[in-house]
SETORTI-544885 format. One record per residue: x, y, z of N, C-alpha, C, O in turn. Coordinates in steps of 0.05 Angstrom, whole numbers, padded with zeros to 5 digits, always signed. Example, Ala and Ser with C-alpha at 12.3 -4.5 7.8 and 13.67 -1.06 7.14 Angstrom:
<rs>
+00264-00114+00156+00246-00090+00156+00264-00066+00156+00285-00066+00169 +00257-00045+00142+00273-00021+00143+00258+00001+00157+00268+00023+00161 
</rs>
This chain:
<rs>
+00016-00024+00000+00000+00000+00000+00017+00025+00000+00011+00045-00014 +00039+00025+00016+00057+00047+00018+00069+00054-00010+00071+00078-00017 +00077+00034-00025+00088+00038-00052+00068+00049-00071+00074+00066-00088 +00043+00041-00068+00022+00051-00085+00018+00081-00080+00014+00096-00099 +00018+00089-00055+00015+00117-00048+00038+00134-00059+00034+00156-00070 +00062+00124-00057+00086+00138-00067+00084+00140-00098+00090+00161-00109 +00076+00118-00111+00073+00118-00140+00053+00139-00149+00058+00154-00167 +00030+00140-00136+00009+00159-00142+00019+00187-00138+00013+00205-00154 +00033+00192-00116+00045+00218-00110+00064+00227-00132+00063+00250-00141 +00081+00209-00141+00101+00215-00161+00087+00221-00188+00094+00240-00202 +00067+00206-00195+00052+00210-00220+00038+00237-00219+00038+00252-00238 +00026+00243-00197+00010+00268-00194+00028+00293-00195+00019+00314-00204 +00053+00290-00186+00071+00313-00185+00091+00314-00207+00108+00331-00208 +00090+00295-00226+00108+00295-00249+00102+00318-00267+00079+00324-00272 +00123+00330-00278+00119+00352-00297+00120+00341-00325+00141+00331-00334 +00098+00342-00338+00098+00333-00366+00105+00357-00384+00092+00378-00382 +00125+00354-00400+00134+00376-00417+00121+00372-00444+00131+00358-00461 +00098+00384-00447+00083+00382-00472+00094+00402-00493+00098+00425-00487 +00099+00392-00517+00110+00410-00537+00088+00429-00547+00064+00422-00549 +00095+00454-00552+00075+00473-00563+00069+00466-00592+00084+00452-00605 +00047+00476-00601+00039+00471-00629+00052+00492-00647+00039+00510-00657 +00078+00489-00650+00094+00507-00668+00106+00489-00689+00122+00472-00683 +00099+00494-00714+00106+00475-00735+00136+00472-00740+00145+00451-00748 +00152+00493-00735+00180+00490-00741+00198+00486-00716+00222+00490-00717 +00185+00477-00695+00200+00469-00670+00206+00439-00672+00187+00423-00675 +00231+00432-00669+00240+00404-00670+00250+00398-00642+00270+00409-00633 +00237+00379-00629+00245+00371-00602+00261+00345-00604+00251+00325-00616 +00285+00344-00594+00302+00321-00596+00291+00298-00578+00283+00302-00555 +00291+00274-00589+00283+00250-00574+00305+00244-00553+00299+00236-00531 +00330+00249-00561+00353+00246-00543+00368+00272-00544+00372+00284-00565 +00378+00281-00520+00393+00305-00519+00419+00303-00534+00431+00281-00535 +00428+00324-00547+00453+00324-00562+00474+00339-00546+00469+00360-00534 +00498+00327-00545+00520+00339-00530+00541+00348-00550+00549+00332-00568 +00552+00372-00546+00573+00382-00563+00596+00390-00545+00593+00398-00522 +00620+00388-00557+00644+00397-00543+00651+00425-00552+00647+00433-00575 +00660+00441-00533+00671+00468-00539+00653+00485-00556+00659+00489-00580 +00632+00494-00545+00614+00513-00559+00622+00541-00550+00617+00549-00528 +00634+00555-00569+00643+00582-00563+00638+00600-00587+00637+00592-00610 +00635+00626-00580+00631+00647-00601+00641+00673-00589+00651+00674-00567 +00640+00694-00605+00653+00719-00598+00632+00740-00590+00611+00742-00602 +00638+00755-00569+00621+00777-00562+00628+00801-00579+00646+00799-00596 +00615+00824-00575+00620+00847-00592+00648+00859-00589+00656+00875-00605 +00662+00851-00567+00690+00860-00563+00710+00840-00573+00734+00842-00568 +00700+00819-00587+00716+00798-00599+00728+00780-00577+00748+00766-00582 +00716+00780-00553+00724+00761-00532+00708+00736-00534+00684+00737-00541 +00720+00713-00527+00707+00688-00530+00687+00684-00507+00692+00689-00484 +00663+00675-00515+00642+00668-00496+00638+00638-00499+00636+00627-00522 +00639+00623-00477+00637+00594-00478+00611+00585-00464+00605+00593-00442 +00597+00567-00478+00572+00557-00467+00575+00543-00440+00558+00544-00423 +00598+00530-00436+00604+00516-00411+00602+00535-00387+00596+00526-00365 +00606+00560-00391+00605+00580-00369+00576+00585-00360+00572+00599-00340 +00557+00575-00374+00528+00580-00369+00514+00555-00360+00489+00553-00362 +00528+00535-00350+00516+00511-00339+00498+00520-00316+00506+00537-00300 +00475+00508-00314+00455+00516-00294+00436+00536-00304+00417+00544-00290 +00439+00545-00328+00421+00564-00341+00408+00551-00366+00420+00534-00378 +00384+00560-00372+00371+00553-00397+00383+00571-00418+00381+00596-00415 +00394+00561-00440+00408+00577-00460+00394+00574-00487+00388+00552-00496 +00391+00597-00500+00379+00598-00527+00400+00612-00544+00407+00635-00539 +00410+00598-00565+00428+00610-00584+00412+00614-00610+00402+00595-00622 +00410+00639-00618+00395+00646-00642+00415+00655-00664+00430+00674-00660 +00415+00641-00686+00433+00647-00708+00418+00664-00728+00396+00658-00737 +00430+00687-00736+00417+00706-00753+00437+00720-00770+00461+00716-00768 +00427+00737-00789+00443+00754-00806+00427+00779-00813+00403+00779-00814 +00441+00801-00819+00428+00826-00825+00412+00825-00851+00393+00840-00854 +00420+00809-00870+00406+00807-00895+00381+00789-00895+00367+00786-00915 +00376+00776-00872+00355+00756-00869+00329+00768-00861+00326+00778-00839 +00309+00768-00880+00283+00780-00874+00268+00766-00851+00257+00780-00834 +00268+00739-00849+00255+00726-00827+00269+00733-00800+00256+00733-00779 +00295+00738-00801+00309+00746-00776+00299+00773-00767+00295+00777-00743 +00294+00791-00785+00283+00817-00778+00256+00814-00766+00249+00829-00747 +00240+00796-00776+00213+00791-00767+00213+00781-00738+00196+00789-00722 +00231+00762-00731+00230+00750-00705+00246+00764-00683+00241+00760-00660 +00266+00780-00691+00284+00792-00671+00270+00809-00650+00278+00807-00627 +00250+00825-00656+00236+00840-00635+00223+00821-00614+00223+00828-00590 +00213+00798-00622+00201+00780-00602+00223+00766-00586+00218+00760-00562 +00246+00762-00598+00269+00751-00583+00278+00771-00562+00285+00764-00539 +00278+00797-00570+00285+00818-00551+00266+00819-00527+00274+00823-00505 +00240+00815-00533+00220+00815-00511+00223+00790-00494+00219+00792-00469 +00231+00768-00505+00235+00743-00490+00257+00747-00469+00256+00737-00447 +00277+00763-00476+00300+00768-00459+00292+00779-00432+00305+00774-00411 +00271+00795-00432+00263+00809-00407+00237+00797-00395+00225+00809-00378 +00230+00773-00404+00206+00760-00393+00211+00753-00364+00230+00738-00358 +00195+00764-00346+00200+00759-00317+00196+00730-00308+00205+00723-00286 +00183+00714-00324+00179+00685-00317+00202+00668-00325+00202+00644-00320 +00222+00679-00338+00245+00664-00348+00271+00675-00338+00288+00683-00354 +00274+00676-00312+00298+00689-00300+00323+00673-00305+00345+00686-00305 +00322+00647-00310+00346+00631-00315+00352+00628-00345+00369+00612-00353 +00339+00644-00362+00343+00642-00391+00365+00662-00399+00365+00685-00392 +00384+00651-00415+00405+00668-00426+00402+00666-00457+00400+00644-00468 +00403+00688-00470+00399+00689-00499+00424+00700-00512+00435+00721-00505 +00434+00685-00532+00457+00694-00548+00449+00696-00577+00447+00675-00591 +00444+00720-00588+00439+00723-00616+00466+00724-00631+00481+00743-00627 +00472+00703-00646+00498+00700-00659+00495+00706-00689+00482+00692-00703 +00509+00727-00697+00508+00735-00725+00527+00717-00741+00551+00716-00735 +00516+00703-00761+00533+00685-00777+00535+00696-00806+00544+00681-00824 +00526+00720-00810+00525+00732-00837+00551+00746-00845+00551+00760-00866 +00572+00743-00830+00598+00756-00835+00595+00787-00836+00610+00800-00849 +00575+00797-00821+00571+00826-00819+00590+00836-00797+00596+00822-00778 +00598+00861-00800+00615+00873-00779+00597+00884-00757+00573+00884-00759 +00610+00893-00735+00595+00903-00712+00578+00927-00719+00555+00929-00710 +00588+00945-00735+00574+00970-00742+00547+00962-00756+00526+00973-00749 +00549+00945-00776+00525+00937-00791+00506+00922-00773+00481+00925-00776 +00516+00906-00755+00499+00891-00736+00485+00910-00717+00461+00906-00711 +00499+00930-00707+00487+00950-00689+00465+00966-00703+00444+00971-00691 +00469+00973-00728+00449+00987-00744+00424+00970-00747+00402+00979-00744 +00428+00944-00752+00406+00925-00754+00390+00925-00728+00365+00927-00728 +00403+00923-00705+00390+00924-00679+00376+00950-00674+00353+00951-00665 +00389+00973-00681+00377+00999-00677+00352+01002-00694+00331+01012-00684 +00353+00994-00719+00330+00997-00737+00306+00981-00727+00283+00989-00732 +00311+00959-00713+00289+00942-00703+00281+00950-00674+00262+00938-00663 +00295+00969-00662+00289+00976-00634+00298+00956-00614+00286+00954-00593 +00318+00940-00620+00328+00919-00602+00344+00933-00580+00364+00946-00585 +00335+00930-00555+00348+00943-00532+00358+00924-00511+00375+00932-00494 +00350+00899-00511+00356+00881-00489+00377+00859-00496+00386+00845-00478 +00383+00857-00521+00401+00836-00530+00429+00847-00537+00431+00870-00546 +00449+00831-00533+00476+00838-00541+00482+00824-00568+00467+00806-00575 +00502+00832-00581+00509+00821-00607+00533+00802-00604+00553+00809-00591 +00531+00779-00616+00552+00759-00616+00558+00750-00644+00541+00754-00662 +00581+00738-00648+00590+00730-00675+00600+00702-00674+00612+00693-00654 +00596+00687-00696+00607+00660-00699+00638+00663-00701+00648+00684-00710 +00652+00643-00694+00681+00645-00691+00697+00626-00710+00702+00604-00701 +00704+00633-00732+00689+00643-00756+00674+00619-00769+00687+00601-00780 +00649+00620-00768+00631+00601-00780+00634+00572-00768+00625+00553-00781 +00645+00569-00745+00649+00542-00734+00623+00531-00723+00618+00507-00727 +00607+00547-00710+00582+00537-00699+00562+00530-00721+00548+00510-00719 +00561+00546-00742+00543+00540-00764+00549+00512-00775+00531+00497-00782 +00575+00505-00777+00582+00479-00786+00577+00457-00765+00566+00436-00771 +00585+00463-00740+00582+00444-00719+00552+00435-00715+00547+00412-00710 +00534+00455-00717+00506+00449-00713+00491+00441-00739+00467+00437-00739 +00506+00440-00761+00494+00433-00787+00470+00451-00794+00449+00442-00801 +00474+00477-00791+00453+00496-00797+00446+00496-00827+00464+00495-00843 +00421+00496-00833+00412+00496-00861+00402+00523-00870+00396+00527-00893 +00401+00542-00851+00392+00568-00858+00388+00585-00833+00392+00575-00811 +00381+00610-00837+00376+00628-00815+00348+00640-00819+00339+00644-00841 +00335+00646-00797+00343+00641-00770+00341+00612-00762+00323+00597-00771 +00358+00604-00744+00356+00578-00730+00362+00584-00701+00381+00598-00695 +00346+00572-00684+00350+00576-00655+00354+00549-00642+00338+00530-00647 +00375+00546-00626+00380+00521-00612+00377+00526-00582+00387+00545-00571 +00363+00508-00569+00357+00509-00541+00373+00488-00526+00373+00465-00532 +00386+00498-00504+00403+00481-00488+00392+00481-00459+00385+00501-00448 +00390+00456-00448+00380+00455-00420+00402+00463-00401+00424+00472-00409 +00397+00461-00375+00416+00471-00355+00441+00454-00353+00460+00461-00339 +00442+00431-00367+00467+00415-00369+00481+00420-00395+00499+00404-00402 +00474+00441-00409+00486+00448-00435+00482+00427-00457+00499+00423-00474 +00459+00414-00456+00452+00394-00476+00430+00405-00494+00410+00416-00484 +00433+00402-00520+00412+00411-00538+00387+00393-00535+00389+00369-00538 +00364+00406-00529+00340+00391-00527+00320+00398-00549+00300+00383-00553 +00324+00420-00562+00305+00428-00584+00318+00449-00601+00338+00462-00594 +00306+00453-00625+00314+00475-00642+00290+00485-00658+00271+00470-00663 +00292+00510-00666+00272+00522-00683+00285+00528-00709+00305+00542-00710 +00274+00516-00730+00285+00520-00757+00267+00540-00771+00244+00534-00779 +00277+00564-00775+00261+00586-00786+00252+00605-00763+00261+00602-00740 +00235+00623-00770+00227+00644-00750+00202+00636-00735+00185+00621-00746 +00200+00645-00711+00176+00642-00695+00172+00668-00679+00189+00686-00678 +00149+00669-00666+00143+00691-00648+00150+00680-00620+00136+00664-00609 +00172+00690-00609+00181+00681-00583+00163+00691-00560+00167+00683-00537 +00144+00708-00566+00125+00717-00545+00099+00701-00547+00080+00706-00532 +00097+00681-00565+00074+00664-00568+00068+00650-00541+00087+00638-00530 +00044+00651-00532+00037+00639-00506+00043+00609-00505+00052+00599-00484 +00038+00595-00527+00044+00566-00527+00074+00561-00523+00082+00543-00508 +00090+00577-00537+00119+00574-00534+00128+00581-00505+00144+00566-00493 +00118+00603-00495+00125+00611-00468+00118+00591-00446+00134+00585-00429 +00094+00580-00448+00085+00560-00429+00102+00535-00430+00108+00522-00410 +00111+00528-00454+00128+00504-00457+00156+00509-00447+00166+00493-00432 +00168+00531-00455+00196+00536-00448+00200+00542-00418+00221+00535-00407 +00180+00553-00405+00185+00559-00376+00185+00533-00360+00193+00534-00336 +00177+00511-00371+00179+00485-00357+00208+00476-00355+00215+00460-00338 +00225+00487-00372+00254+00480-00371+00270+00500-00354+00293+00495-00348 +00258+00522-00347+00271+00544-00333+00277+00537-00304+00288+00554-00289 
</rs>
């Protein structure tokens, strides 16, 4: 009887992570592990994913010439300051070989105020992650393992996405 009560308690308190109904969200059946994920900040200093263990990390790959990137970037900016996602770290990584000046103009034109600019080092992550286009967003759990990716643009303020992602936070 005691085991039955424990089993019922565990089932009742289990968190089911239901995927949102977003057509271009791919959830990995098994987490993917990568070695040495690093990129450059706007000062050309190396940022390493390993330094963010314990945080939910979203790496968004974009370029200034990418129309869908322009479409989704304001919602990514809003996601950065979502009060329900305090453990979320967002790295928008420019893989379009654009310089900092051009990237800053892109952010200014879109009214991006909460995100910093990062760059691929040089094009290594695009190859490592087998990116097929931009925008692509890769989500890492608190153990730095890829659990999902978004291929193409989405609205990061979509309620379905927010309810799903905060279960990982």
